[in-house]
KOLPAKOL-873133 format. One record per residue: x, y, z of N, C-alpha, C in turn; residue in one letter. Coordinates in steps of 0.001 Angstrom, whole numbers, padded with zeros to 6 digits, always signed. Atoms other than C-alpha are relative to their C-alpha. Example, Ala and Ser with C-alpha at 12.3 -4.5 7.8 and 13.67 -1.06 7.14 Angstrom:
2
+000890-001190+000000+012300-004500+007800+000900+001200+000000A-000820-001190-000060+013670-001060+007140-000770+001090+000730S
REM end
This chain:
153
+001420+000106-000256-002075+013368-009740-000655+001381-000063M+000595-001333-000027-002665+017082-009231-000252+000521-001419A+000186-000477+001368-002230+017740-012963-001220-000632-000672S+001203+000646+000527-005180+015413-013564-001259+000500+000708W+001157-000572-000670-007458+017484-011315-000251-000530+001394G+000147+000502-001360-006948+015663-008057+000604+000993+000981F-000553-000825-001070-006426+017643-004865+000853-000923+000858V-000956+000839-000709-003391+016299-003023+000352+000639+001338I-000555-000379-001299-002551+016514+000662+000989-001092+000356I-001047+000980-000306+000716+014827+001621+000275-000035+001498A-000357+000170-001408+001366+013431+005081+001501+000195+000147A-001421-000261-000233+004688+014613+006465+000454-000508+001364Q-000386+000475-001327+004708+012843+009823+000711-001344-000080D-000755+001253-000024+006771+009836+010869-000888-001189+000333K+000928+001076-000322+003677+007793+011729-001182-000007-000957N+001101-000040+000967+001664+008018+008527-000683-001350-000145S+000598+001331+000095+001034+004265+008745-001273-000156+000798G+001215+000054-000827-001618+004858+011392-001217+000407-000819V+001090-000432+000868-003738+006615+008764-000745+001222+000491G+000755-001129-000546-004978+009405+011016+000300+001293-000738Q-000353-001222+000721-003059+012145+009193-000706+000051-001349T+000684+000060+001299-004511+011007+005871-001492+000268+000184I+001419-000228-000282-008010+010893+007351-000249+001454+000397L+000136-001409-000368-007506+014348+008914+000033+000889-001240D-000065-000767+001242-006526+015688+005477-001287-000099-000804G+001268+000182+000715-009642+014196+003878-001132+000755+000698A+001023-000753-000756-011813+015657+006651+000164+001498-000192N-000269-001424+000222-010132+019062+006203-000553+000449-001349F+000479-000382+001331-010886+019117+002473-001521-000080-000102L+001461+000110+000008-014459+017938+003011-000618+001224+000681T+000500-001200-000702-015005+020768+005515+000232+001251-000841A-000315-001169+000829-013286+023292+003181-000973+000123-001165A+000960-000014+001108-015689+022313+000396-001322+000658+000408N+001241-000607-000479-018589+023513+002561+000186+001341+000671G-000312-001250-000681-016875+026639+003907+000147+001120-001034N+000035-001030+001054-017695+029750+001817+001279+000817-000140S-001247-000742+000229-014396+031624+002486+001123-000850-000619P-001055+000883+000491-012374+028596+001341+000122+000046-001524S-000197+000071+001453-010826+028440-002126-000587-001288-000583I+000571+001275+000445-012294+024901-002281-001529-000009+000061F+001444-000054-000200-015884+026055-001629-000755-000478-001247F+000807+000629+001049-018193+023855-003752+000801-000356-001259H-000830+000369+001155-015286+022858-006005+000457-001446+000032K-000488+001364-000143-014607+019349-004725-001155-000989-000051L+000980+001085-000021-016492+016129-005316+000316-000852+001232N-000319+000679-001258-016439+014972-001702-000701-001347+000129V+000604+001336-000014-018523+011909-002554+000917-001030-000664S-000954+000891+000668-015518+010429-004432+001408+000244+000539Q-001294-000223-000636-012614+010576-001978+000807-001290-000040V-000907+001133+000015-009640+008276-002403+001286+000372+000704G-001304-000268-000596-006243+007919-000814+001019-000934-000636S-001059+000871+000494-002920+006558-001961+001276+000303+000747F-001270-000190-000662+000506+006070-000533+000963-001106-000346G-001072+000950+000246+003792+004261-000772+000582-000450+001330H-000616+000598-001170+005221+001914+001885-000823+000326+001247S+000767-000346-001193+004224+003286+005307-001232+000826-000370Q+001145-000783+000465+001974+005730+003456-001093-000869-000595G+000988+000946+000531+000285+002786+001723-000800-000611+001143A+000685+000514-001186-000488+001309+005135-000945+001054+000547T+000842-001094-000474-001808+004702+006212-001221+000220-000870G+001129-000173+000911-003998+004954+003118-001066-001059+000266A+000953+001074-000299-005593+001573+003893-000641+000228+001365V+000558-000248-001333-005975+002420+007590-000974+001176-000004N+000927-001128+000113-007597+005748+006670-001328-000462-000594A+001227+000556+000575-010098+003851+004501-000810-000721+001073L+000685+000761-001052-010911+001559+007428-000649+000937+001006I+000488-000926-001021-011352+004506+009827-000995+001033-000525K+000716-001142+000586-013233+006781+007413-001515-000091+000044S+001464+000166-000062-016767+005436+007972-000649+000235-001369A+000572-000088+001340-017303+005356+004207+000367+001241-000785G-000364-001214+000731-015902+008787+003307+001031-000320-001085M-001007+000395+000989-012841+007282+001568-000531-001236-000712I+000624+001060+000805-014055+005067-001264+000994-001020-000539K-000969+000899+000622-010871+003605-002724+001417+000381+000389T-001399-000195-000386-007157+003209-002038+000902-000582-001080V-001091+000517+000808-004087+002816-004207+001169-000175+000959L-001079+000309-000945-001508+001098-001988+001200-000509-000785A-001200+000341+000752+001971+001030-003514+001056-000532+000969I-001035+000661-000782+004439-001426-001934-000261+000062+001504E+000233+000132-001441+002877-002163+001448+001233-000615+000650L-001168+000598-000646+005670-002900+003937-000283-001429+000436P+000135+001375-000462+006305-006506+004919-000419-000051+001455G+000475+000162-001363+004800-007818+008110+001135+000049+001023Q-001109-000051-000940+008273-007991+009669+000227+001417+000523Q-000132-001380-000450+008054-004184+009983-001162+000428+000884F+001205-000304-000777+004879-004389+012040+000215-000198+001500C-000247+000106-001434+006476-004244+015489-001059+000790+000767A+001064-000803-000599+003940-001515+016319-001271-000258-000802N+001211+000334+000744+000474-002807+015356-000758+001218-000536P+000673-001208+000486-000752+000793+014939+000478+000386-001388L-000549-000347+001304+001520+001161+011913-000245-001062-001052N+000333+001060+000944+000166-001956+010247-001483+000082-000325C+001404-000012+000367-003128-002666+008621-000571-001396+000140T+000698+001275-000140-005634-005394+009323-001227+000065-000902D+001085-000094+000982-007830-005835+006262-001258-000748+000434T+001225+000651-000488-010242-007990+008260-000986+001034+000532S+000879-001076-000471-011629-004646+009494-000666+000759-001149H+000630-000680+001148-012607-003560+005974-001472-000380-000089L+001432+000251+000173-016351-003198+005599-000524+000625-001275T+000418-000668+001233-016482-001066+002431+001235+000477-000732Q-001076-000576+000784-014361+000430-000303+000745-001033-000829G-000815+000871+000842-011829-000974-002730+001466+000386+000158S-001438-000223-000119-008057-001356-002658+000671-000583-001231I-000828+000466+001104-005696-001613-005616+001423-000071+000523F-001336+000219-000532-002398-003115-004459+001015-000049-001134L-001062-000020+000998+000760-002400-006442+001305-000320+000708V-001305+000337-000545+004127-004011-005733+000852-000517-001138D-000861+000451+001082+007032-004507-008046+001421-000225+000435G-001369+000090-000488+010039-005031-005837+000608-001389-000149S-000538+001354+000105+010390-008791-006292-000229-000566-001394L+000212+000713+001247+010902-010835-009392-000969-001144+000259R+000970+001094-000134+008346-013557-010039+000606-001171+000761H-000639+001152-000631+010835-016190-008929+000228+000222+001484S-000209-000285-001409+011450-014427-005605-001299-000006+000783D+001273-000147-000696+007755-014124-004823-000347-001228+000823F+000322+001218-000756+007376-017753-003730+000730-000011+001335A-000751-000059-001253+010122-017313-001156-000562+001085+000903A+000570-001099-000787+008659-013978-000037-001327-000428+000615Y+001300+000455-000489+005194-015499+000284+000158-001041+001100A-000254+000996-001035+006714-018271+002382+000559+000631+001261A-000458-000697-001183+007844-015609+004847+001493+000246+000046G-001447-000209+000055+011453-015365+003723+000223+001276-000794I-000039-001270+000712+011985-011730+002907+001375+000642-000066S-001333-000586+000085+015641-010903+003566+000671-000535-001264H-000594+000464+001260+017566-011052+000259+000913-001210+000159P-000874+001150-000207+020149-013459+001698-000824-001263+000213T+000859+001153-000255+017392-015750+002949-000709-000435-001280A+000645+000345+001274+015655-015567-000422+000991-000769-000873I-000996+000663+000822+018880-016488-002201+000271-001411+000519Y-000239+001309-000595+019504-019358+000241-001141-000951-000360R+001155+000845+000302+015969-020657-000355+000002-000415-001475R-000090+000316+001429+016441-020462-004138+001035-001097-000224V-001034+001028+000144+019653-022464-003849-000481-001352+000514L+000540+001251-000536+017895-025067-001689-000963-000634-000999Q+000960+000534+000971+015129-025429-004259+000712-000544-001226R-000761+000493+001149+017639-025765-007066+000641-001341+000329R-000660+001245-000405+019487-028469-005130-000982-001160+000010A+001018+001056-000024+016238-030413-004767-000675-000162-001362R+000600+000100+001328+015362-029859-008431-001428+000505-000052G+001381-000483-000060+012172-028038-007467-000120+001455-000403R+000072-001416+000336+013021-024616-008741-000413+000184-001449H+000539-000203+001350+011377-023126-011813+001074+000135-001071Q-001030-000132+001031+014724-022500-013546+000282-001345-000657S-000175+001316+000601+014888-026237-014104-000933-000172-001194E+000961+000096+001098+011891-025788-016378+000379+000903-001159R-000369-000952+001032+013582-023010-018343+001482-000115-000309Y-001419+000251+000258+016891-024528-019355+000542+000955-001073A-000439-000907+001049+017016-022180-022357+000172+001429+000508D-000131-001338-000593+016959-019177-019976+000880-000117+001257R-000906+000260-001133+020063-019567-017750-000082+001048+001100P+000087-001048-001027+019450-016261-015941-001300-000031+000765N+001283+000067-000710+015946-017212-014845+000213-000675+001344A-000076+000624-001318+015694-017897-011161-001234-000815+000134L
REM end
C-alpha cells in the first residue's frame, strides 16, 4: 500500500480488534498534517482516510470506522474472525452501529461448498466435514449435481 502513496500505520498491540489503536493512528496522522514541524505537514489528504486489517485487525478496522465520527470513510476487512472468537465483545464488531462509511469484506478461507456449513454456524473443520457427509447421505449435497466432478464437495 505504501508504494501506491498510502501512509501506513500498523497496530502492534494484542487488542487491535477494539479499533482504538487504529483510530489513534488516524488521529495522529490527521494532527501531523496540521503541525508545521511534522514531515506530514500539508501532505496528507485527511478527508479520505481509510483503514484495513486482517483477522483481529479487520475487526479493529471496522470498529475504528464506527468510532471515528466520520473521519474514517472506508474499510477493507480481510478475513473477519468467526463469531466463536468473540468471547470478549470489545474485540468483536457490531455493524448495527454503523452510521456512515463503506466496508469491503474479503474472505477466501472456505471453499464454496464449505460456506453453507459455515453459514449454518458449523465452523470447525471436523464439524464441516461431518455436515458434508450428512448432506451427502441425504442426497442434498451439491456434489450430487456434479457427478462429472468427483472432487467437488
